[in-house]
Structures are given as C-alpha cells and as structure tokens.
C-alpha positions as a Python dict, from the first residue, in 0.01 Angstrom:
ca = {
    (1, 'M'): (0, 0, 0),
    (2, 'H'): (358, -96, 84),
    (3, 'I'): (473, -1, 435),
    (4, 'P'): (848, -31, 506),
    (5, 'S'): (954, -265, 783),
    (6, 'L'): (1029, -108, 1121),
    (7, 'K'): (1211, -413, 1257),
    (8, 'E'): (1551, -243, 1243),
    (9, 'V'): (1412, 97, 1347),
    (10, 'V'): (1238, 26, 1678),
    (11, 'S'): (1368, -152, 1986),
    (12, 'A'): (1352, -532, 2008),
    (13, 'E'): (1095, -496, 2286),
    (14, 'E'): (870, -272, 2077),
    (15, 'W'): (907, -499, 1775),
    (16, 'Q'): (791, -800, 1976),
    (17, 'L'): (494, -599, 2102),
    (18, 'R'): (412, -500, 1744),
    (19, 'C'): (424, -862, 1629),
    (20, 'D'): (196, -972, 1913),
    (21, 'L'): (-51, -690, 1850),
    (22, 'A'): (-58, -755, 1476),
    (23, 'A'): (-119, -1121, 1557),
    (24, 'C'): (-405, -1021, 1786),
    (25, 'Y'): (-569, -818, 1510),
    (26, 'R'): (-533, -1109, 1266),
    (27, 'L'): (-685, -1348, 1524),
    (28, 'V'): (-976, -1113, 1588),
    (29, 'A'): (-1044, -1125, 1214),
    (30, 'A'): (-997, -1501, 1195),
    (31, 'Y'): (-1248, -1563, 1473),
    (32, 'G'): (-1503, -1330, 1319),
    (33, 'W'): (-1502, -1059, 1587),
    (34, 'S'): (-1410, -762, 1368),
    (35, 'D'): (-1660, -495, 1265),
    (36, 'L'): (-1500, -394, 936),
    (37, 'V'): (-1250, -128, 1055),
    (38, 'F'): (-1455, 13, 1340),
    (39, 'T'): (-1314, -141, 1658),
    (40, 'H'): (-971, -128, 1814),
    (41, 'V'): (-710, -315, 2013),
    (42, 'S'): (-457, -94, 2190),
    (43, 'A'): (-130, -192, 2357),
    (44, 'R'): (88, 15, 2589),
    (45, 'I'): (455, 39, 2497),
    (46, 'P'): (661, -21, 2814),
    (47, 'G'): (826, 292, 2951),
    (48, 'P'): (741, 622, 3122),
    (49, 'E'): (626, 800, 2805),
    (50, 'H'): (271, 654, 2798),
    (51, 'H'): (290, 566, 2431),
    (52, 'F'): (61, 313, 2265),
    (53, 'L'): (16, 112, 1948),
    (54, 'I'): (-314, 105, 1763),
    (55, 'N'): (-450, 4, 1423),
    (56, 'P'): (-415, 227, 1117),
    (57, 'Y'): (-771, 347, 1064),
    (58, 'G'): (-913, 214, 741),
    (59, 'M'): (-706, -105, 724),
    (60, 'M'): (-892, -435, 762),
    (61, 'F'): (-776, -641, 1059),
    (62, 'D'): (-650, -926, 840),
    (63, 'E'): (-423, -677, 660),
    (64, 'I'): (-251, -537, 967),
    (65, 'T'): (121, -596, 1010),
    (66, 'A'): (372, -521, 1284),
    (67, 'S'): (510, -226, 1086),
    (68, 'S'): (172, -79, 991),
    (69, 'L'): (63, -31, 1353),
    (70, 'V'): (70, 336, 1452),
    (71, 'K'): (246, 471, 1760),
    (72, 'I'): (38, 734, 1943),
    (73, 'D'): (38, 927, 2268),
    (74, 'Q'): (-234, 941, 2535),
    (75, 'H'): (-428, 1191, 2325),
    (76, 'C'): (-409, 979, 2008),
    (77, 'N'): (-156, 1207, 1836),
    (78, 'K'): (55, 1015, 1586),
    (79, 'L'): (418, 976, 1693),
    (80, 'S'): (531, 783, 1387),
    (81, 'D'): (487, 830, 1015),
    (82, 'S'): (196, 642, 863),
    (83, 'P'): (-1, 687, 541),
    (84, 'Y'): (-311, 598, 742),
    (85, 'P'): (-497, 816, 994),
    (86, 'V'): (-582, 709, 1347),
    (87, 'N'): (-925, 737, 1503),
    (88, 'P'): (-925, 962, 1814),
    (89, 'A'): (-1291, 880, 1881),
    (90, 'G'): (-1211, 510, 1877),
    (91, 'F'): (-931, 562, 2130),
    (92, 'T'): (-1157, 746, 2377),
    (93, 'I'): (-1254, 432, 2567),
    (94, 'H'): (-907, 282, 2547),
    (95, 'S'): (-723, 593, 2662),
    (96, 'C'): (-932, 642, 2974),
    (97, 'I'): (-877, 278, 3077),
    (98, 'H'): (-502, 293, 3018),
    (99, 'Q'): (-498, 615, 3219),
    (100, 'V'): (-624, 457, 3542),
    (101, 'R'): (-521, 94, 3503),
    (102, 'E'): (-143, 54, 3521),
    (103, 'D'): (-197, -318, 3465),
    (104, 'A'): (-375, -253, 3134),
    (105, 'G'): (-106, -355, 2889),
    (106, 'C'): (-376, -425, 2633),
    (107, 'V'): (-739, -321, 2587),
    (108, 'L'): (-952, -515, 2336),
    (109, 'H'): (-1300, -396, 2231),
    (110, 'T'): (-1550, -569, 2000),
    (111, 'H'): (-1897, -515, 1853),
    (112, 'T'): (-1986, -878, 1785),
    (113, 'R'): (-2342, -992, 1722),
    (114, 'A'): (-2357, -1212, 2032),
    (115, 'G'): (-2177, -959, 2251),
    (116, 'V'): (-2408, -673, 2160),
    (117, 'A'): (-2709, -903, 2197),
    (118, 'V'): (-2624, -995, 2556),
    (119, 'S'): (-2525, -637, 2634),
    (120, 'A'): (-2883, -541, 2545),
    (121, 'Q'): (-3033, -799, 2781),
    (122, 'K'): (-3135, -666, 3121),
    (123, 'C'): (-3006, -983, 3289),
    (124, 'G'): (-2657, -940, 3146),
    (125, 'V'): (-2430, -1244, 3166),
    (126, 'L'): (-2606, -1543, 3318),
    (127, 'P'): (-2420, -1818, 3510),
    (128, 'I'): (-2522, -2095, 3271),
    (129, 'S'): (-2190, -2221, 3130),
    (130, 'Q'): (-1839, -2299, 3245),
    (131, 'Q'): (-1720, -2009, 3028),
    (132, 'S'): (-1956, -1769, 3204),
    (133, 'T'): (-1809, -1856, 3544),
    (134, 'F'): (-1468, -1727, 3432),
    (135, 'V'): (-1624, -1401, 3315),
    (136, 'L'): (-1847, -1347, 3618),
    (137, 'G'): (-1548, -1359, 3849),
    (138, 'S'): (-1430, -1021, 3712),
    (139, 'L'): (-1722, -858, 3528),
    (140, 'A'): (-1841, -496, 3527),
    (141, 'Y'): (-2109, -308, 3332),
    (142, 'H'): (-2123, 43, 3186),
    (143, 'A'): (-2450, 204, 3078),
    (144, 'Y'): (-2483, 325, 2719),
    (145, 'E'): (-2439, 701, 2677),
    (146, 'G'): (-2431, 716, 2298),
    (147, 'V'): (-2124, 687, 2077),
    (148, 'A'): (-1824, 722, 2309),
    (149, 'L'): (-1690, 1057, 2193),
    (150, 'R'): (-1717, 1281, 2497),
    (151, 'D'): (-1449, 1323, 2761),
    (152, 'E'): (-1715, 1374, 3028),
    (153, 'E'): (-1807, 1004, 3001),
    (154, 'K'): (-1456, 889, 3091),
    (155, 'P'): (-1479, 917, 3473),
    (156, 'R'): (-1800, 713, 3476),
    (157, 'L'): (-1648, 447, 3254),
    (158, 'Q'): (-1338, 431, 3472),
    (159, 'A'): (-1546, 402, 3788),
    (160, 'D'): (-1768, 132, 3640),
    (161, 'L'): (-1472, -77, 3524),
    (162, 'G'): (-1288, -52, 3856),
    (163, 'N'): (-1051, -348, 3886),
    (164, 'A'): (-1253, -578, 3660),
    (165, 'N'): (-1100, -736, 3351),
    (166, 'Y'): (-1428, -786, 3165),
    (167, 'L'): (-1653, -492, 3083),
    (168, 'M'): (-1992, -517, 2918),
    (169, 'L'): (-2073, -190, 2746),
    (170, 'R'): (-2453, -187, 2748),
    (171, 'N'): (-2612, -180, 2401),
    (172, 'H'): (-2261, -153, 2257),
    (173, 'G'): (-2034, -452, 2296),
    (174, 'L'): (-1759, -625, 2492),
    (175, 'L'): (-1424, -510, 2629),
    (176, 'T'): (-1140, -692, 2800),
    (177, 'V'): (-834, -567, 2986),
    (178, 'G'): (-515, -772, 3003),
    (179, 'K'): (-168, -730, 3146),
    (180, 'T'): (-47, -863, 2813),
    (181, 'I'): (-189, -892, 2462),
    (182, 'P'): (-236, -1270, 2503),
    (183, 'D'): (-422, -1210, 2830),
    (184, 'A'): (-667, -967, 2668),
    (185, 'F'): (-719, -1199, 2371),
    (186, 'L'): (-789, -1509, 2582),
    (187, 'A'): (-1028, -1307, 2798),
    (188, 'M'): (-1218, -1193, 2489),
    (189, 'Y'): (-1227, -1548, 2353),
    (190, 'T'): (-1395, -1655, 2676),
    (191, 'F'): (-1625, -1350, 2688),
    (192, 'E'): (-1741, -1393, 2330),
    (193, 'N'): (-1811, -1765, 2373),
    (194, 'T'): (-1999, -1691, 2695),
    (195, 'C'): (-2232, -1464, 2500),
    (196, 'R'): (-2273, -1702, 2208),
    (197, 'I'): (-2360, -1989, 2441),
    (198, 'Q'): (-2611, -1773, 2627),
    (199, 'I'): (-2794, -1667, 2312),
    (200, 'D'): (-2805, -2028, 2192),
    (201, 'A'): (-2923, -2161, 2529),
    (202, 'Q'): (-3200, -1903, 2553),
    (203, 'A'): (-3344, -2035, 2228),
    (204, 'G'): (-3417, -2367, 2398),
    (205, 'G'): (-3587, -2474, 2719),
    (206, 'E'): (-3553, -2375, 3084),
    (207, 'L'): (-3200, -2280, 3187),
    (208, 'T'): (-2994, -2445, 3460),
    (209, 'L'): (-2788, -2199, 3664),
    (210, 'V'): (-2439, -2270, 3800),
    (211, 'N'): (-2409, -2284, 4179),
    (212, 'P'): (-2289, -1940, 4306),
    (213, 'Q'): (-2022, -2111, 4519),
    (214, 'I'): (-1859, -2244, 4203),
    (215, 'V'): (-1847, -1893, 4055),
    (216, 'A'): (-1695, -1758, 4378),
    (217, 'G'): (-1404, -2004, 4364),
    (218, 'I'): (-1332, -1984, 3993),
    (219, 'A'): (-1012, -1776, 4011),
    (220, 'S'): (-812, -2056, 4173),
    (221, 'V'): (-961, -2311, 3934),
    (222, 'M'): (-859, -2105, 3630),
    (223, 'K'): (-501, -2090, 3755),
    (224, 'V'): (-487, -2469, 3778),
    (225, 'A'): (-656, -2516, 3440),
    (226, 'T'): (-389, -2309, 3265),
    (227, 'A'): (-99, -2463, 3459),
    (228, 'G'): (-36, -2125, 3619),
    (229, 'M'): (58, -1979, 3280),
    (230, 'G'): (-267, -1803, 3197),
    (231, 'A'): (-290, -1697, 2833),
    (232, 'A'): (78, -1778, 2776),
    (233, 'L'): (-25, -2143, 2757),
    (234, 'A'): (-236, -2097, 2442),
    (235, 'W'): (-61, -1801, 2273),
    (236, 'P'): (227, -1993, 2106),
    (237, 'A'): (-25, -2234, 1954),
    (238, 'L'): (-232, -1942, 1825),
    (239, 'L'): (78, -1792, 1664),
    (240, 'R'): (153, -2125, 1497),
    (241, 'K'): (-204, -2125, 1366),
    (242, 'L'): (-151, -1777, 1221),
    (243, 'D'): (184, -1871, 1070),
    (244, 'R'): (17, -2160, 886),
    (245, 'M'): (-251, -1921, 754),
    (246, 'D'): (-30, -1623, 666),
    (247, 'P'): (293, -1524, 844),
    (248, 'G'): (277, -1178, 686),
    (249, 'Y'): (163, -1016, 1011),
    (250, 'R'): (525, -1029, 1126),
    (251, 'T'): (646, -789, 857),
}
C-alpha cells in the first residue's frame, strides 16, 4: 500500500523523529525481536500537546517508514490520516509510562523468546555477565496481571517502574525507557543480550556471580565506555547498517 511522504508536511523536528523511529522498528526486526505485529515502540513528539508516534497496526516492522507512522494523542486517538488502525490496547503500557516519566522520549517493548524466558524465572536477571551489570543498575519488575488492557493496572505499573530504565514484565517480556529513541534501542540491545546469555549459561555448569560492588559502580563505567555519548555513539553506525540493507525507512 502506497503511503504519501510527509516530509514536506510535518516539521523538520518531527520528520527527524519519524526517521529515527522508523529506523528503530527496522532494527528491531533485523535483530529478531519483533513478534509479528504485536509489540510497539512509541516516541513522544516534543511540545506541550503530548502527542506520540506509533506503528500502524498490521504492518510488519521491516515495512515501516517515516511517513507510515501514526500520530496519536495520550488516549491513542489518531491525529493523522492513515489507512491502518492503531492498537489502543498495545498503547496501554506505553501511555501510562509517558504520563509519569517526562524523560521517556521513547518506550520500547518486546516479547522475545529469551526475554519472556527470564521474565518467567523467579530469580529474574542474574549478575552473571558484563551486560547484566548495566541492566541491574536500573532494573525494575512488574508482576503479570494478564493482557495489559485495564486502566486499573496503570498505577501499579507506574509505581513498579519508578525511575528505572529497564522493566521486566513478569511472564510477558522486556521494556526499556529512553530519553531518545537511540537510548531506548541501546538499552533493549543490552537487555535482550543479558537474557540470552543467562539462558545459555544456565544450560551449562555452576554459575559465577559478578561482585556486587562492580554492579554498584557500573553507571560511571558505562559513561566512560561510551565516551560520554551514550547511545549516540552507536546510532549513526546502526543507521549506516540500515541504509546498506534498505534505505526505504526514510520515505
């Protein structure tokens, strides 16, 4: 289905956000984190209106483009024309996080095999890898209450997340919060690999745990490791990777 370009319709700031979010969806697909069409990445459009961008429901993540992303309000009402619907149920988790976290420029949620597997383990994330130390420095858990459709669950989810940037949804999957789209993506890359490593390690012998003091000091180490740039260090390279694969996400 052809969707006309919005590049000359929206502001330059919104267009850049659309390109980054479309890139994020394509990367989620490329790294094998998508669950057909059933998860979401949301991004807040800067400004006082509390408007967001989200995927057109029914479009595969590797099909999403900057122009096909749908602009919605806090209640998931469409604010722009689109031949695709949006999924209010899918935005339930995202909307309640955006509501209480002003720093949540992007919320990324997955249902990956490794993520759901660890979310079902009573121990949760174990300090057994370098990747896990980055996650454990800002990790929260939320108990499973069924498919997240009910507004009454929102206050509990908000309270459980608090100021954390990594949220393990028990028996459900993984979620990351980022100030920017690159921040949320890099956090999920680390979270997902933490879970994959844990499942692999548990298939072997006795586990060696990381010293708690190392976990406690990881925030300052991460800043040094990324040259103070955080996700901005890797994002341009990821975009180059996408451009080599298919630059169509920018349309």
